[in-house]
N, C-alpha and C positions, 0 to 999 in steps of 0.2 A: 504494500500500500504506500501511497505517497502522502507526505505531510501536507502538501498542497497549500503552502503559504507563499504568496507571491506579491511581491509588490507589483513608480510606478513613477512666433518669430524664431530665429535660428537657435539662440542660446536657450530659450525657453523650451523649444522642441527637443533639443539634445538632452537637457536635464530630465524632461518628462519621459521621454522614451526610455532612458536608462532606468529611472526609478520604477516605472511601471513594470519593467521585466521583474522588475523588482518582484531668546531664552533669557529669560531673565535669570538672575542668580538663584532664585528660588521660586516655587510656585505659590503665588498668592501670599508671599512672605513667610511661608512655612519652610522649615529646614528639610533638606532631602532625606528620604527614608534610609534607614540603615541597610547597607548592602547585604548584611548577614541574613536579612529577612528573605532574600531571594537566592540564597546559596544553594547550589546543586552539588550533592555529595560526589566525591571522587571514588566511589566504591569500586573494588576490583571486579566484582561480579556484574555490576551494572543492572539496569532495568531495560527490558525489551520494550522499546517505545514504538508504537505503530506510526508510520508516516514515511515521507520521502527522504528522511534523514536516517538511514539504517545505522545500527550500532557498528562501530569500528570492530572488525574481526581480526585485525593484525596490527602490531605495533608500528608497521611501516606506513600506516595510513597518514597521508600528508596533513599536517596541521593547517587549520584555516586561519588566515591572518585577518582578524577583524579590526576595523578602524576604531581607535579611541581618540585620535587627534581631532575628529570633527565635533567632539564635545568639549574641546578646550575653550577658554574665554575668547581667544582671538577668532577661532572658527565660528563660535556662537555670535560674536559681535558682527562679523561680516554677513552672516546669514540673517541676523536680526535687522540689518539695514537693507539687505537685498530683497528679501521676501516681500515686504510691504510696499517697496518703492518701484520695483521694475519686474519682478518675477510673477507674483500672484496677480497683480493688476491686469496682466495680459490675458488671464483667464476670463475676465469679464467681457472681453471682446467676443468670446464664443459661448459663454454660459449665461443664461437668464436664471440666476440661482435662487432657489426656494429652499429655506432651511427650516427644519422642524425638530422638536425634541430637545432643544438646548436646556430646558428646565431640568433634564436628567443630569446635567453636568454641573449645575450651579452649586449644589450642596455636596458634590462628590470631590473627595480629596484624591489626588493622583499619587502614584501613577496607575494607569490601567492598560489593558489591551483593547484596542479598537479593532473589531473584526467586521469587515465589509465585504459585500458581494463585489465581484470584479467585472467591470464593463469595458474599460477603455484605458488608454495611456494617460488620460486626464483624471483618473480616479483620485490619485494622491493629491494633486493640486486642488481639486474640487473639495475634498475633505478638509484640507488645510485652510482653504478660503472660508469654509463654513464654521470652523472652530473658533471660539473666542481666543484672544491673544494668550490668555493663561495657559491654554492647551497647545495652541499652534506652534509656539516657539519652544515647547518641551516635548516634541514628537519625533520618533525615530521610525520611519517606514522600512519594512523589510523588502529587499529586492532579490530577484533570482541570481544566485552566484553564477549559474551556468550561462547567463547572458554575457558574462565578462570572461569568457574562456581565454581570449587573447591576452587579457591583463594578467590572469593568474598562471597561464601557461605560454609565455612569450616565445619559447623555443619552437612551438608548433605553428607559429604565424609569422607573416612578414613584419618588418619594422613599422610599416605604415599601418597595418591592421592593429598591431600592438599599441601604437601611439593613439589612434582614434578610439580604440576600446578603453584604454587607460584614461584618456581624457574624459570620456563619458562617466567612467567609474568615479573619478575624483570630483567631477562636477556634481554628481548625484550625492556623494558622501558629504560634500561641503554644503551645497545650497538646499538640500532636502534632509540632511542629517541621516541619510539612508545607510543601511548596512547589508552585506551580502548574506543570503541564506541558501544553503545548498538544498536542492530538491532531488537530485539523483546521485548524491555522493554521500559517503560516510561523514559523520560529524554531529550526531544528535547531542551528545553530552557537551561538546564544545559550544554548540549553538545555544543550548539551554543556559549554560554558564554565562555566555556573553549577554543574552537577553536579561539574565538576572543582574548583571552589572549595569546594563542600561537602565533598568527599572530602579536599581539601587542609587543611581545618580539623579533620580527624580524625573526621568523621561518616560513618557508613555510610548507604547509600541503599536504600530499599525500593520496589520496583516490582512491578506486576502485568502481565506481558507479554501476557496474553490480551486485555487492553484492555476487557473487560466481564465482568460477573458471570455465573456459570452459572445456568441454570434447573433443571438436573437433578442437579448435583454432578459431572458429567463435566468433564474438562479439555479446553479448546479449544486450537486451534493458537496457539503463541507467535509473536508478531509479531517482525520482524527487529530492532526497536529494542534489545532486550536484548543481542543479539549485537553491535550497533554500539557500545553503551555499554561493554560489557566489553572489547571488542577495542581500541577507540580510546583508552580511558583506562587500559588495562593494569591492571585491578583485578580481583581474584578475584570470581567470582559464586557465591553460596551458594544452592542450590536449597532451596525450602521447600514442603512439601506440607501443605495444609489439608484437613480432612475434617470434615463434620458441620455446618458453619456455614450451609450452604444450607437446613438444617432449622431451626436455631435462629432464623435471620432470613432467610427467603426473600424474594426480590424483591417478591412480592405481599403480604407481611406488613407491617403497620404497627407491630407491637410484637413483640419476640423472645419465644421460649419456651425453657424450660430443656432442655438436651440435651447429650450427649457431644460433645466437640470434640477432634480430634487435630491437633497441630502437630509436624511432623517436619522436622528440618534435615539436609541432605545434605553430603557432602564438597565443598569448594570446587572450582570449575572455572576453569582459566585459558583464556581464549579468545584466539585469534590468527587473523588473516586478514581478508579483505574480503567473504567470502561470508556476509553477516550472517544471511540466512535459514537457512543450514545451521548456523551457530553457535547461533541461537535454537532450532533443532531439538535440538541437544545439551542445552541447558538444559531444554527441555520433557521430553525423555526422562529426564533426571536427576530431575525432579520426579515424573514418573509412576512411577518405580521406587521411590520412598520409601514 
């Protein structure tokens, strides 16, 4: 089974395309949560976690290099200036945005997992545009590591392919605070530990549990990974429903067209247990109901 967590003008298009493959010093004045609350044990036997991130079966498994530099004060400052001034405003050219359910976030303390259906390369920017500043600048979207094969395996590609792919990778990490998440490679425990670090730094995480964009606008089955992350890390999962983005920027389209877009946030869900597929089904039903 696959974990199915995927993330999301020229500079805007480059960042968006990379992320979809895919801050203030504190949230509302509150100190960041203790990282130990999101610790993932380094047990030798491990836990078999369903999803697209299979357990490493060999000590030779290549370690995943996750970015931490994009949560540095300098990186945050550049992102805090860029997102509201020239990146996200470009989205309003194509989106007639309707936002619902913000009342569910007003009394909620972060961090959380935002779990959304996946429609378009514009999903991540649309969600960031819809979020209040308190959440927008403390968000870390997951993006598919496999989209950046040339960056992580430069020996298999030309120098030009490596440069272009690496540029997209660093733009995504910097301007969207994104991080790579393997979908068909080993690395479950590494990924859980990294997500725990991100949450421990006070950042919420955005994932797309379907693992792929829709062709028709229909919501597909949510993969077990979202259940595993929510239950193992004991963090609330906020369902997010997207509508209209498959028309604004369909998979087969090279450039977006203007259209209505709806972003709806649901009440947070607390997940517990080890039946990750069933837990993912709860999140899926919550998204469908919005």
